[in-house]
Structures are given as structure tokens and as C-alpha cells.
N, C-alpha and C positions, 0 to 999 in steps of 0.2 A: 453585705447582701448584694447579689448580682443585679437585681433590678434597680436599686438605688444608684449603683455605679453606671449602669447602662443608660439610665435616664439622664445622668449628667453628661455622658459622652455622646449619646445619640437620642436626644429628646424627640427628634422628628420621626424616629422609628415607631413611636407609640401613637395610638389613637388618643381620643379624649380620655381614655382610661388612665393615661399618665397622671391625671389630676388626682387620682386616689392615692398615689405614692407607691414607693417600692415595696413596703411591707404588705400592703393590701394587694398589690399585683402578685406577689409571691403566694399569698393565701389563695387568691383567685386561681392561680396556676395549679395549685395542688388539688383543686376540685376537678371532676371530670377526667379527661384523658391525661391530665398533668402536663399538658403542653400549652405554652403561651405563644401565639403567633403574632409577628410583626410584619408589616408590608412596607417596603421601601422602593424607591426608584434608584436603580443602579445602571449606569451607562445607558440611560434612556429606556430601560425596561423595568416593569414592575416585578419585584421579586418578593416572595413570601418566605420567611424563615421562622422556624419554631425553636423554642427554648424549652428544655426539660432538664430537671435536676439529674445529675449522674446516677445517684442512688435509685431514683424512680425508673430511669431508663434501664439500668442493669437488672433491677428486680422484674420489670415488666417483660424484658426479653427472656427471662428464665421462667417466669410464672404465668405469663399471658393474662394478667389481671385486666388490662384494658384492651390490649392487642392493637391499639391505634398506631403507635410508632413501630412496634415489632412487626406488624403486618406490612408496613412500608419497607422495612429493612429486609423482608423476605424476598423482595424483588431486587432486580439489579440496581445497585446504587454505586456512586463513586464517593468513596470516603477520602476526603482531602488529606487529613492527618489526624491520628488519634493520640499516639504516644501512650496509650493506655491498654495494657495487655488484658485487663479485665473486660474492657469493651470488646476487644477483638475476640476473646473467648466467648463472651455472651452472644455476640453477633453470629459466630459459628454455631453455637448451641441452638440459637433461635432458628437458623436455617435448617439444621438437622431435624429439629422438632417439626418444622413446617413440612419437610419431606415425609417424615414418619406419619404425621396426621393425615397427609394427603394419601399415603399408601393405604390407610384404613378406609378411605372414602372411595377408592378406585376399585374397579373389578379386577379379577385375577390377571387379566391381560389388558394392557393399555399402552398407548404411545407416549413418547416423551412430551409431545404437545399437550396431551391430556393431563400429564403430571403437572406441567407448568401452569396450565389453565386452572387446575384444582388448587394449586398453591395460591395463585393470584385471586381466586374467589373467596378464600378464607377470611380476607379482611377488606 
């Protein structure tokens, strides 16, 4: 279980929720948007990172069940490394869906700025 391992390696990444244990954290994560956020201090700056199960991420990017993470991935992001072709394919499909949905919301004539603004407003 990811949270059990991460709790052992990085206990300071978790708030007091760490006290409920890895299994309960995983169950908590599966509710709502299916993302569990941790906040850490890295090189003197506060950084927040989110954890999501791969299957939940791939499904949400294709189905838009929650649109929380897919919405963020419709905007410019820097992907460090995936090594997962399924993720790359889902990311591309998510962005194509965002453009298509935006085209349905825009008038017949629009600017590139209006297109980007419409995409960013969807989530």
C-alpha cells in the first residue's frame, strides 16, 4: 500500500491524518476527487503535492467523473517523467476533449485567447 510505505519514508509529509494509518488514508483518498494532498517544505519553500491512484487518474482523464485533476492537466503543465504510454495517451485525449468541449461553448468566430480562456474556465 502506497500510503503505508510513504508514511514510513516521509512521515513529516502528512498532517495529523497520518495517525489514522495507511489503509484509512487510502480509503479517505478514494472519496471526493480521489486526490490526497501533502504539504512539505522543500528548499525553504512550501510545496503541495497530490497523490492519486493511476487507475483513478486515467479513468478521470477519459470520463471526467470529477474533473479536478483532468482540469488542471488541461492547462500548461510540466510533466517530469511518466514512462507510461497510457498516461501520455490519456493526457492527450483529455486535452482534445477540453478543446472540443470549448468549441461547443464558443460562438462561431472566436480568438485563440477566447479559446484558451474557455478551456481554463471549465475547471
